[in-house]
C-alpha distance (Angstrom), angle and dihedral (degrees) to the residues before:
residue distance angle dihedral
X1 . . .
X2 3.79 . .
X3 3.78 123.5 .
X4 3.78 107.8 -88.9
X5 3.78 114.4 -97.3
X6 3.81 120.7 -132.9
X7 3.79 115.9 -79.9
X8 3.77 115.0 -77.6
X9 3.79 88.3 -151.1
X10 3.77 139.0 14.2
X11 3.77 105.9 -144.2
X12 3.79 126.9 142.3
X13 3.78 98.1 -161.6
X14 3.80 129.0 135.9
X15 3.79 130.1 179.0
X16 3.79 130.9 -109.4
X17 3.78 120.5 -165.4
X18 3.79 111.5 -162.2
X19 3.82 119.3 -166.8
X20 3.81 93.5 -35.2
X21 3.79 116.1 -173.2
X22 3.80 123.9 179.6
X23 3.78 133.0 -170.7
X24 3.78 137.5 -169.5
X25 3.79 97.9 -153.9
X26 3.83 100.6 -60.5
X27 3.81 96.3 -13.1
X28 3.79 108.9 105.2
X29 3.81 98.8 -147.2
X30 3.82 101.1 169.3
X31 3.78 123.5 33.8
X32 3.77 117.9 -160.7
X33 3.81 101.6 -42.0
X34 3.81 113.1 -170.8
X35 3.80 119.8 172.9
X36 3.78 140.0 134.5
X37 3.80 117.6 -130.9
X38 3.82 108.5 -152.1
X39 3.77 118.0 -127.3
X40 3.80 119.6 -103.1
X41 3.78 93.8 6.2
X42 3.80 133.1 107.5
X43 3.80 112.5 -111.1
X44 3.81 117.5 -169.9
X45 3.80 125.3 -156.0
X46 3.80 114.7 -155.6
X47 3.79 135.9 175.5
X48 3.81 141.8 113.8
X49 3.79 123.4 -61.2
X50 3.79 113.4 -71.5
X51 3.81 95.2 20.3
X52 3.83 94.5 120.5
X53 3.82 101.6 -99.2
X54 3.80 97.4 130.0
X55 3.78 92.1 37.3
X56 3.79 89.3 56.6
X57 3.79 90.6 50.1
X58 3.81 91.2 51.3
X59 3.79 91.2 48.7
X60 3.80 90.4 57.6
X61 3.81 93.1 64.8
X62 3.81 98.4 27.4
X63 3.79 96.5 -107.9
X64 3.80 91.1 125.4
X65 3.78 90.6 71.8
X66 3.83 90.0 60.9
X67 3.82 89.0 72.3
X68 3.83 111.8 91.6
X69 3.83 112.0 -102.2
X70 3.81 92.2 4.7
X71 3.79 120.2 134.3
X72 3.79 140.9 176.4
X73 3.78 135.7 -154.3
X74 3.78 129.7 -171.0
X75 3.80 130.7 46.6
X76 3.79 134.8 -69.3
X77 3.79 112.1 -166.3
X78 3.78 121.3 -157.5
X79 3.76 99.1 -168.1
X80 3.80 101.4 -42.8
X81 3.82 95.6 -28.9
X82 3.79 122.9 99.9
X83 3.82 106.4 -137.7
X84 3.83 88.1 -154.2
X85 3.78 94.0 56.1
X86 3.80 112.0 126.3
X87 3.79 89.9 -117.7
X88 3.82 94.0 52.4
X89 3.81 115.3 108.3
X90 3.84 108.6 -137.0
X91 3.81 91.2 -150.2
X92 3.79 91.5 55.8
X93 3.81 90.3 44.6
X94 3.81 90.0 56.3
X95 3.78 90.4 48.2
X96 3.80 90.6 53.9
X97 3.81 92.2 42.8
X98 3.80 107.7 43.7
X99 3.78 124.8 -165.7
X100 3.79 137.4 -151.6
X101 3.79 117.3 -164.9
X102 3.78 135.1 -142.7
X103 3.78 92.7 -105.2
X104 3.79 116.3 48.4
X105 3.80 107.7 -114.3
X106 3.81 111.4 -172.1
X107 3.79 111.9 172.4
X108 3.82 100.1 -93.0
X109 3.80 98.2 -144.5
X110 3.80 95.3 46.8
X111 3.78 133.5 85.8
X112 3.79 122.8 -119.0
X113 3.81 88.8 -100.2
X114 3.81 95.0 48.4
X115 3.81 91.9 46.9
X116 3.79 89.6 61.1
X117 3.81 94.3 39.2
X118 3.82 94.9 48.5
X119 3.80 96.9 92.2
X120 3.77 92.0 46.6
X121 3.79 91.0 51.3
X122 3.81 91.7 49.4
X123 3.80 88.9 50.2
X124 3.81 89.3 57.1
X125 3.80 100.0 -106.6
X126 3.83 107.0 158.5
X127 3.80 101.9 167.1
X128 3.80 101.0 109.0
X129 3.79 94.3 -164.4
X130 3.80 91.5 51.4
X131 3.81 91.3 48.4
X132 3.81 90.8 50.7
X133 3.79 90.2 50.4
X134 3.80 93.4 49.6
X135 3.81 92.4 45.9
X136 3.79 90.9 54.2
X137 3.79 92.5 43.5
X138 3.81 91.6 49.6
X139 3.80 93.4 48.3
X140 3.79 89.5 49.3
X141 3.79 91.2 49.6
X142 3.81 88.4 51.5
X143 3.84 90.5 51.0
X144 3.81 90.5 -118.5
X145 3.81 106.7 102.8
X146 3.81 97.8 91.5
X147 3.81 90.6 51.1
X148 3.81 97.4 50.2
X149 3.82 108.3 23.3
X150 3.82 91.9 104.8
X151 3.81 95.2 48.0
X152 3.77 105.8 39.2
X153 3.79 91.7 137.8
X154 3.79 94.9 55.1
X155 3.82 116.1 103.0
X156 3.79 115.3 -83.8
X157 3.79 87.9 -129.3
X158 3.83 90.0 63.0
X159 3.81 89.7 75.2
X160 3.79 125.8 91.5
X161 3.80 119.5 -97.6
X162 3.79 93.7 -98.3
X163 3.78 91.9 46.1
X164 3.80 91.0 49.1
X165 3.79 89.9 53.8
X166 3.81 91.1 51.1
X167 3.81 88.3 47.4
X168 3.80 88.6 56.4
X169 3.80 88.9 49.9
X170 3.82 89.8 51.1
X171 3.81 89.3 49.6
X172 3.81 90.2 53.2
X173 3.81 92.4 46.4
X174 3.81 94.0 50.9
X175 3.82 92.6 77.9
X176 3.84 91.8 50.4
X177 3.80 101.2 -115.6
X178 3.77 120.4 -162.7
X179 3.80 91.4 -146.2
X180 3.80 132.0 29.1
X181 3.81 119.0 -156.5
X182 3.82 115.5 -158.9
X183 3.81 116.9 -166.5
X184 3.81 106.3 -160.9
X185 3.81 90.2 -45.9
X186 3.81 95.4 178.2
X187 3.80 102.4 37.4
X188 3.83 93.3 105.0
X189 3.81 96.3 40.8
X190 3.80 134.5 95.7
X191 3.84 118.9 -108.2
X192 3.81 94.9 -96.9
X193 3.82 92.5 50.8
X194 3.78 90.3 44.4
X195 3.80 90.1 55.6
X196 3.82 90.5 51.4
X197 3.80 91.2 52.6
X198 3.81 91.5 48.1
X199 3.81 92.0 49.1
X200 3.78 89.3 47.3
X201 3.81 92.6 52.2
X202 3.80 89.9 53.0
X203 3.81 91.5 48.3
X204 3.80 94.3 47.7
X205 3.81 91.1 51.8
X206 3.79 87.6 71.8
X207 3.80 86.0 71.7
X208 3.80 110.5 20.8
X209 3.79 141.6 24.3
X210 3.81 114.1 -94.9
X211 3.82 127.7 -159.4
X212 3.80 114.9 -176.2
X213 3.80 128.1 -173.6
X214 3.79 112.9 -153.6
X215 3.81 139.6 167.0
X216 3.79 88.3 -160.0
X217 3.79 108.7 90.4
X218 3.80 91.7 -171.6
X219 3.78 88.1 56.3
X220 3.80 91.4 50.3
X221 3.81 89.9 50.4
X222 3.81 92.1 49.1
X223 3.76 100.9 44.3
X224 3.81 110.1 28.5
X225 3.78 137.1 78.9
X226 3.81 94.2 -163.9
X227 3.80 131.8 23.8
X228 3.79 134.1 -161.5
X229 3.81 121.7 -160.7
X230 3.80 115.1 -148.6
X231 3.81 125.7 -165.1
X232 3.81 128.1 173.9
X233 3.80 92.3 -13.9
X234 3.80 94.8 -50.5
X235 3.78 132.4 106.7
X236 3.80 102.6 -122.1
X237 3.79 99.7 178.2
X238 3.77 137.7 -3.5
X239 3.78 132.7 -179.8
X240 3.81 146.4 98.0
X241 3.79 108.9 -17.8
X242 3.78 95.4 -125.4
X243 3.81 91.7 52.3
X244 3.79 94.1 47.2
X245 3.80 92.9 51.1
X246 3.81 98.6 40.7
X247 3.80 103.5 33.3
X248 3.81 110.7 14.6
X249 3.79 114.5 -173.6
X250 3.81 96.6 -148.6
X251 3.79 123.3 63.1
X252 3.80 90.6 -139.9
X253 3.80 90.2 58.5
X254 3.79 90.6 50.5
X255 3.81 91.4 48.4
X256 3.80 91.4 51.6
X257 3.78 98.9 46.5
X258 3.81 91.4 45.4
X259 3.80 91.2 52.7
X260 3.80 99.8 -111.4
X261 3.80 88.6 132.7
X262 3.79 140.8 -3.4
């Protein structure tokens, strides 16, 4: 892996979820989630399919409300600011809390360069030299620069699956988020690409707060500092990853991590 580039940002912000409930119409998908995500650490969220992991992630940066008839109650604090406050701008919230999805989604009509620069352009940045600098810095931070520096004007979709996912990470980093949410970012990748994404998550946690949803318990054990176990929309157990995997406090956690269900 490349030598770590200097921090893109210098924030010291974590996340606090306070009694977060979420619904899809009448389906009560999250039930009173309260947890503190430590700053500049990797926090994993594990649990069986349909337990509310991805919904929780989308509640953190207000993407849940984009689903028709979806709603949220409770508070999500970014530092001391409630992202659900009436005065909070959802667009700015999503800029501060970036997200990478399960399936890499580079903008199909844009070049590698323009994919990374897109957020800067939308934010009104017109200084071409500054944009070029941030694009390079973001691609370096995503461990992709050396692989694409000679073809920045090729389509983003011309890259391999693992490269596309790192391109999406670079795109998220370009606007200097305080938090990066990763929703099963390696589930569709080969083992080598998966390892790169895991290494990258660990590297990025030197600078920003990372929350990663994963079905892969080995991945959670490898990459995270803290882990939360979700079941049926509830947070069953949360704590240091090593403790949760070696001495879980709840029998349901033990049953899940030992493969008795899920």
